[in-house]
Structure formats: structure tokens, C-alpha cells
C-alpha positions as CSV (number, residue, x, y, z in Angstrom):
1,M,-59.3,-41.1,72.1
2,P,-62.6,-39.4,71.1
3,E,-65.2,-41.9,70.0
4,P,-64.9,-43.2,66.5
5,C,-67.0,-41.6,63.9
6,G,-69.3,-43.5,61.8
7,A,-68.6,-43.7,58.2
8,V,-69.7,-40.8,55.8
9,F,-70.4,-39.6,52.3
10,A,-71.2,-36.4,50.9
11,P,-71.8,-34.7,47.5
12,Y,-69.4,-32.1,46.1
13,M,-71.0,-29.3,43.8
14,G,-74.1,-31.5,44.0
15,I,-72.6,-34.5,42.8
16,S,-72.8,-37.6,45.0
17,P,-70.6,-40.8,45.1
18,R,-71.9,-43.7,43.2
19,F,-71.6,-47.3,44.2
20,L,-72.2,-50.0,41.4
21,G,-72.8,-52.5,44.2
22,S,-72.9,-52.7,47.9
23,P,-69.3,-52.5,49.4
24,A,-68.1,-55.8,51.2
25,F,-67.0,-53.8,54.2
26,V,-67.0,-50.1,55.4
27,G,-64.8,-49.5,58.4
28,A,-65.6,-46.6,61.1
29,G,-64.7,-43.2,59.9
30,A,-64.4,-44.1,56.3
31,S,-65.2,-41.1,53.9
32,V,-66.3,-41.1,50.5
33,L,-66.9,-37.8,48.6
34,G,-67.9,-36.1,45.6
35,R,-67.6,-37.3,42.0
36,A,-66.4,-40.9,42.7
37,T,-67.8,-44.1,41.2
38,I,-66.8,-47.4,42.9
39,G,-67.3,-50.7,41.6
40,R,-68.8,-53.9,43.3
41,R,-67.5,-55.3,46.7
42,A,-65.2,-52.5,47.7
43,W,-63.5,-52.9,51.0
44,L,-63.1,-49.5,52.8
45,G,-60.8,-49.6,55.9
46,S,-61.3,-47.4,58.9
47,Y,-60.8,-43.8,58.3
48,S,-60.0,-44.4,54.6
49,V,-60.8,-41.5,52.4
50,I,-61.8,-41.3,48.7
51,R,-62.2,-37.7,47.7
52,A,-63.3,-36.8,44.4
53,D,-63.8,-32.9,44.5
54,G,-61.7,-31.0,41.9
55,H,-61.9,-34.0,39.5
56,H,-63.4,-37.4,39.2
57,V,-62.4,-40.8,40.7
58,A,-63.3,-44.2,38.8
59,I,-62.6,-47.6,40.7
60,G,-63.2,-51.0,39.5
61,D,-64.5,-54.0,41.2
62,D,-63.1,-55.7,44.4
63,F,-60.9,-52.5,45.4
64,H,-59.4,-52.8,48.9
65,L,-58.5,-49.6,50.7
66,G,-56.5,-50.0,53.8
67,E,-56.9,-48.0,57.1
68,H,-56.2,-44.4,56.9
69,A,-55.4,-44.7,53.0
70,T,-56.2,-41.7,50.8
71,V,-57.3,-41.5,47.1
72,H,-57.7,-38.1,45.8
73,I,-57.1,-36.0,42.5
74,A,-55.4,-33.0,41.2
75,H,-57.8,-30.0,40.9
76,E,-58.9,-29.7,37.2
77,V,-55.8,-31.5,36.1
78,Y,-55.9,-35.2,36.7
79,P,-58.6,-37.5,37.8
80,T,-57.8,-40.9,39.5
81,V,-58.6,-44.1,37.8
82,I,-58.2,-47.4,39.4
83,G,-58.7,-50.8,37.9
84,S,-60.2,-53.9,39.4
85,R,-58.9,-56.1,42.1
86,V,-56.5,-53.3,43.2
87,V,-55.1,-53.3,46.9
88,A,-54.0,-50.0,48.5
89,G,-52.6,-50.6,52.1
90,R,-52.7,-48.9,55.2
91,H,-51.7,-45.2,54.9
92,A,-51.0,-45.6,51.3
93,V,-51.8,-42.6,48.8
94,V,-53.2,-42.8,45.5
95,H,-53.2,-39.5,43.9
96,A,-54.1,-38.1,40.5
97,C,-53.0,-41.2,38.7
98,E,-53.9,-44.3,36.7
99,I,-53.5,-47.7,38.4
100,G,-54.1,-50.9,36.3
101,D,-56.0,-54.2,37.2
102,D,-54.5,-56.4,39.8
103,C,-51.9,-53.8,41.3
104,I,-51.0,-53.9,44.9
105,I,-49.9,-50.6,46.4
106,E,-48.4,-51.6,49.8
107,A,-48.5,-49.8,53.1
108,G,-47.3,-46.2,53.2
109,A,-46.4,-46.1,49.3
110,V,-47.5,-43.2,47.4
111,V,-48.4,-42.9,43.6
112,L,-48.1,-39.1,42.4
113,D,-49.8,-37.0,39.9
114,G,-50.0,-38.0,36.3
115,S,-48.4,-41.4,36.7
116,K,-49.5,-44.7,35.0
117,V,-49.0,-48.0,36.8
118,G,-49.5,-51.1,34.5
119,A,-51.6,-54.1,35.5
120,G,-50.2,-56.5,38.0
121,A,-47.5,-54.1,39.3
122,V,-46.5,-54.0,43.0
123,I,-45.3,-50.9,44.7
124,S,-43.3,-51.9,47.8
125,A,-44.2,-50.4,51.3
126,G,-43.0,-46.8,51.6
127,S,-41.9,-46.2,48.1
128,I,-42.6,-43.1,46.1
129,V,-43.9,-43.2,42.5
130,F,-42.7,-39.7,41.3
131,P,-45.2,-37.6,39.2
132,R,-45.8,-38.4,35.6
133,S,-43.9,-41.7,35.9
134,E,-44.9,-44.7,33.6
135,L,-44.4,-48.1,35.4
136,A,-44.9,-51.3,33.3
137,G,-47.2,-54.0,34.7
138,G,-45.9,-57.3,36.2
139,W,-42.9,-55.7,38.2
140,L,-42.1,-55.0,41.7
141,Y,-40.9,-51.4,42.2
142,S,-39.1,-50.2,45.5
143,G,-37.5,-46.9,46.6
144,S,-37.8,-43.2,46.0
145,P,-38.3,-42.8,43.2
146,A,-39.7,-46.2,42.9
147,R,-37.7,-48.3,40.3
148,P,-38.1,-51.8,39.1
149,V,-36.5,-54.7,41.2
150,T,-37.8,-58.0,39.9
151,P,-40.7,-59.6,37.8
152,V,-43.8,-60.4,39.6
153,T,-45.7,-63.8,39.2
154,P,-49.3,-64.4,39.6
155,E,-48.3,-66.5,42.7
156,D,-46.3,-63.2,44.1
157,L,-49.5,-61.3,43.8
158,V,-51.5,-63.8,45.7
159,S,-48.9,-64.0,48.4
160,R,-48.5,-60.3,48.8
161,R,-52.3,-59.8,48.6
162,H,-52.6,-61.7,52.1
163,T,-49.2,-60.9,53.8
164,P,-49.6,-59.4,57.2
165,G,-47.4,-57.0,58.8
166,D,-45.8,-54.2,56.7
167,A,-47.0,-55.3,53.3
168,A,-50.3,-54.7,51.4
169,T,-52.8,-54.5,54.5
170,G,-50.2,-53.9,57.2
171,S,-48.8,-51.1,59.0
172,P,-46.6,-48.3,57.4
173,A,-42.8,-49.0,57.8
174,A,-42.1,-45.2,58.8
175,G,-43.7,-42.7,61.3
176,K,-45.5,-45.1,63.4
177,V,-47.2,-43.4,66.4
178,G,-49.8,-43.9,69.0
179,E,-53.2,-42.8,68.9
180,P,-54.2,-39.8,71.0
181,A,-55.4,-40.3,74.5
182,K,-59.0,-40.1,75.3
183,S,-59.9,-36.4,75.6
184,R,-61.5,-33.6,73.6
185,A,-60.1,-30.6,72.1
186,T,-60.2,-27.7,74.6
187,N,-60.6,-25.0,71.9
188,P,-63.5,-25.9,69.7
189,A,-63.2,-25.2,66.0
190,R,-64.0,-21.8,64.8
191,F,-67.3,-21.3,63.0
192,D,-65.3,-20.1,59.7
193,C,-63.1,-23.2,59.7
194,F,-63.7,-26.7,58.3
195,V,-63.1,-29.6,60.6
196,A,-64.1,-32.7,58.7
197,P,-66.6,-35.0,60.5
198,T,-64.2,-37.9,60.7
199,A,-61.3,-35.9,61.9
200,R,-60.3,-36.5,65.6
201,L,-59.0,-33.7,67.7
202,S,-57.9,-33.8,71.4
203,G,-56.0,-31.6,73.7
204,D,-55.3,-27.8,73.3
205,I,-55.9,-27.0,69.6
206,R,-56.0,-23.5,68.4
207,L,-57.2,-22.7,64.9
208,G,-56.9,-19.4,62.9
209,Q,-59.4,-18.1,60.4
210,S,-60.2,-20.4,57.6
211,V,-58.2,-23.3,58.6
212,G,-59.2,-26.7,57.1
213,I,-58.7,-30.1,59.0
214,W,-59.6,-32.7,56.4
215,Y,-61.0,-36.4,56.6
216,G,-59.3,-38.9,58.9
217,C,-56.9,-36.4,60.5
218,V,-55.6,-37.0,64.0
219,L,-54.5,-34.0,66.1
220,D,-53.4,-34.5,69.6
221,G,-52.2,-31.5,71.6
222,G,-51.5,-33.6,74.6
223,S,-50.4,-31.3,77.4
224,H,-48.5,-29.0,75.1
225,G,-50.9,-27.9,72.3
226,I,-51.1,-27.3,68.6
227,T,-51.6,-23.9,66.9
228,I,-52.6,-23.5,63.3
229,G,-52.4,-20.1,61.6
230,A,-55.1,-18.7,59.4
231,G,-55.7,-20.4,55.9
232,T,-53.6,-23.4,56.4
233,N,-55.0,-26.5,55.3
234,V,-54.2,-30.0,56.9
235,Q,-55.1,-32.6,54.3
236,D,-56.6,-36.0,54.6
237,N,-55.3,-38.7,57.1
238,T,-52.4,-36.3,58.4
239,R,-51.3,-37.1,62.1
240,I,-50.0,-34.2,64.3
241,L,-48.9,-35.2,67.8
242,C,-47.6,-33.5,70.6
243,Q,-45.2,-36.0,72.3
244,H,-42.8,-33.7,74.2
245,D,-43.4,-30.3,73.0
246,A,-45.8,-28.1,71.1
247,V,-46.6,-28.1,67.3
248,A,-46.9,-24.7,65.7
249,I,-48.1,-24.2,62.2
250,A,-47.9,-20.6,60.7
251,A,-50.5,-19.1,58.5
252,D,-50.8,-20.1,54.8
253,V,-49.2,-23.5,55.0
254,T,-50.2,-26.6,53.2
255,I,-49.8,-30.0,55.0
256,G,-50.4,-32.8,52.4
257,H,-52.0,-36.1,52.8
258,N,-50.9,-38.7,55.2
259,V,-48.1,-36.5,56.7
260,T,-46.8,-37.1,60.2
261,L,-45.9,-34.0,62.3
262,L,-44.2,-34.4,65.7
263,D,-43.3,-31.7,68.1
264,C,-42.4,-29.4,65.2
265,R,-42.5,-25.9,63.7
266,I,-43.7,-24.9,60.2
267,D,-43.3,-21.3,58.9
268,S,-45.6,-19.6,56.7
269,G,-45.7,-20.1,52.9
270,S,-44.4,-23.6,53.1
271,L,-45.7,-26.9,51.8
272,V,-45.3,-30.3,53.5
273,G,-45.6,-32.9,50.8
274,I,-47.6,-36.3,51.0
275,G,-46.5,-38.8,53.2
276,S,-43.6,-36.9,54.8
277,V,-42.4,-37.4,58.4
278,I,-41.4,-34.2,60.3
279,S,-39.7,-35.4,63.3
280,R,-39.3,-34.0,66.8
281,G,-37.8,-30.5,67.1
282,T,-37.7,-30.0,63.3
283,V,-38.2,-26.3,62.1
284,V,-39.5,-25.7,58.5
285,E,-38.7,-22.3,57.7
286,R,-40.7,-19.9,55.5
287,D,-40.8,-20.4,51.7
288,V,-39.9,-24.2,51.8
289,L,-41.2,-27.1,49.6
290,V,-40.9,-30.5,51.4
291,A,-41.2,-33.2,48.7
292,A,-43.5,-36.2,49.1
293,G,-42.1,-38.9,51.2
294,T,-39.3,-36.8,53.0
295,E,-38.2,-37.7,56.3
296,T,-36.5,-35.2,58.7
297,T,-34.0,-36.0,61.5
298,T,-34.6,-34.9,65.1
299,G,-33.9,-31.1,65.5
300,Q,-33.3,-30.5,61.9
301,R,-33.7,-27.1,60.2
302,L,-35.0,-26.9,56.8
303,T,-33.8,-23.5,55.6
304,S,-35.8,-20.9,53.7
305,G,-35.9,-20.7,49.8
306,Q,-35.0,-24.3,49.2
307,V,-36.7,-27.6,48.1
308,W,-36.1,-30.5,50.5
309,A,-36.3,-34.2,49.9
310,G,-35.0,-37.7,50.8
311,K,-34.5,-39.7,54.0
312,P,-33.1,-38.0,55.9
313,A,-34.1,-34.5,54.3
314,R,-31.5,-32.6,52.3
315,P,-31.8,-29.6,49.9
316,I,-32.1,-30.8,46.3
317,G,-32.8,-27.2,44.6
318,R,-34.0,-23.7,45.1
319,M,-37.6,-22.4,45.1
320,D,-38.6,-20.5,42.0
321,D,-41.5,-18.5,40.8
322,R,-43.1,-21.6,39.3
323,K,-43.0,-23.5,42.5
324,R,-44.1,-20.5,44.6
325,A,-47.1,-20.0,42.3
326,M,-48.0,-23.7,42.8
327,L,-48.0,-23.3,46.5
328,A,-50.1,-20.1,46.3
329,E,-52.6,-21.6,44.1
330,T,-53.1,-24.7,46.5
331,L,-54.3,-22.4,49.3
332,P,-57.4,-21.0,47.6
333,T,-58.3,-24.1,45.9
334,Y,-58.5,-26.0,49.3
335,Q,-60.1,-23.2,50.9
336,G,-62.8,-23.5,48.3
337,Y,-63.1,-27.1,48.8
338,A,-63.3,-26.5,52.5
339,E,-66.2,-24.1,52.1
340,Q,-68.1,-26.6,50.0
341,F,-67.8,-29.5,52.4
342,R,-68.4,-27.1,55.5
343,R,-71.8,-26.3,54.0
344,T,-72.6,-29.8,53.0
345,Q,-74.8,-32.4,54.8
346,H,-72.8,-35.5,55.4
347,E,-74.8,-38.6,55.5
348,A,-74.1,-42.1,57.2
349,L,-72.3,-44.6,54.9
350,S,-72.6,-48.3,55.5
351,A,-72.2,-51.6,53.5
352,E,-76.0,-52.2,53.5
353,G,-76.8,-48.4,52.8
354,A,-74.3,-47.8,49.9
355,R,-76.0,-47.2,46.4
């Protein structure tokens, strides 16, 4: 695997992240970017990402963000606001939502745009909080969509906060994969692409014009190779791995945060949602929307013009003009973000140096 990158921070449109006190810990490859305000004693796991570009992020004291976990916003629509003493586990995604004090977002869980999670709630590992959900505090939620299961006591919160394995700070239950072998990408990034300084690329990787490879991503072409077409963006903490065959991603595709792609093909004009797992031999045809948290089966074909969701993936509706417009708007938005960060000087971030 390429040598670990040091933690970084960078401004967006001239606005830098602000720490209200020194972090308790900053792991290798952690990234804090743009209009983020972070409280005292933050714990930032290795390759975790807090990105506040198209809106702001505000986080309270004693925030724990696990390895390869992601905090992001919705461009000019929703900020992300996180209370104090919140834990987000490994590979969790907190996206454009509000999280109350003392919440636990377990490993691999996803909270989506416009949602509000009340104080002291627990989102169990691998669960998906659907957009614009309102979850009352003091409950354990599980499933996709996340539904209330049982009340949570203060003792439960303490126990879950310190449970190893697949809970708050453990490994995600789905999509476990190894890290890439120690090597370097044989095809260096084009000058007009954005490859984040904390992304790790190895093997034969070929990038088209204006491709974006975001913070914390792992791309391992192995002995087969990864090809990514022009204008496509691969968002933070996504893993693209060639284990038995090549990966081919066409032009104008959006791959969401914390996605896992294995030996698959993604055709043009499609979107793979946050936290999805696209299994070996899967073909995602053009004009497809893969909903957040979807998992395909080996060799599955996701046919054109449909929305796919579930574990395993199944068609749940047709694409329409509104969905196509959303996908089309995402591409220039991310290309604009990429151009800003490509031209921005990134600086080293450490617990001692954060201000």
C-alpha cells in the first residue's frame, strides 16, 4: 500500500476550518476542509473526512469520527449540524443533516439529507436514515429505512460507546475488503483531474478528463486495472478494488461517499448512492440511480432507466425528469468543488497544530 498521507486541512473559497480547541487525536490521512467549525477535544480517525464546501458544518465538543467516516453537506441546500459528545463509527456517513447531543451513529450507518436525529439516539451498524426523516431521541434505530427498535438508557449509551467490533467504533458489517498491495499507480493523474492528497491509488489506473478522486478514497487496480471516464466523480472514502477482474466506470458517473466497487462496470449517466456495495461482476447500465445503502449480488445487472435499492438490489421505480436533472446537476457541482481544491494549498493538520 502507498505510504500513509499525513492529515490535512484546506480552505474552500477562502474560508478555512476552525477548531475551538485542540483535537484529542488526529489520525493519518484525516481531512478537514472548508467552512467547518469543530468543538473541543475532537477525535478524528485515520482517513476520516469533514468537508464543508457547498454549505457549512458545525460540530460540538467531544466529537468522535471513526476511520474512513465522512461528514458532508448538500450544496446550498442543507448544512450539517452535530451536537456534543456524538460518536460516528468507522465508515459511517453523516450527510447534510442534524444530529443531537449524545447520539451514536454506528459503523457503516448513513444519515441522509434533511434528517433530524434527536439527542441520545443510536443508529445501529449498517442502517440507513432516509432523507428528511425525523427520529426522536432516546431510541435505538435499525434497518433501511431506520426504524425505532427499543428505548435507549443512559447505561446503553455508555456501553455502546465503548463496544468493540461492529458497533460504534468497529468495522462495518458489510463490504469488508483488504487494503491494496504496496505499489504505485502506473498511470499518474492527469493535470486537469483532482486527486485528493489523502486518496491512495495503486496499480493500473486510467483517468479521463476532469475526473475527481476525493479524500480518503482507495483505488487498487491490482493486475487488472481501473478505468474512469471523463467528468466522473468518486466521492470521499470510496473503495474501488480489482480482485479478479477490471473495473470500468464510464463518463459522467457519480459514485457517492463510502461506496465499495468490486470488479464491476458502471455505465454513463448513472449514480451509485452513499454506502452502496457493488459486487463482483455487477453491471450498472446507463441512466440508473442506485439508492444509498444498496448491495448487489455477484453478476447482477441493474437495467437502464430504473431506480434500484435494497439488499439485494431490486428495482423500486422508474427514472424520471426530476431524478435525471438531479444527477445532471451533481456533475458540474462536483467539478466546481474539484477545481477549487485542485488549486488550493493543503496544509498539515495535527492535534498540536489545529486552531
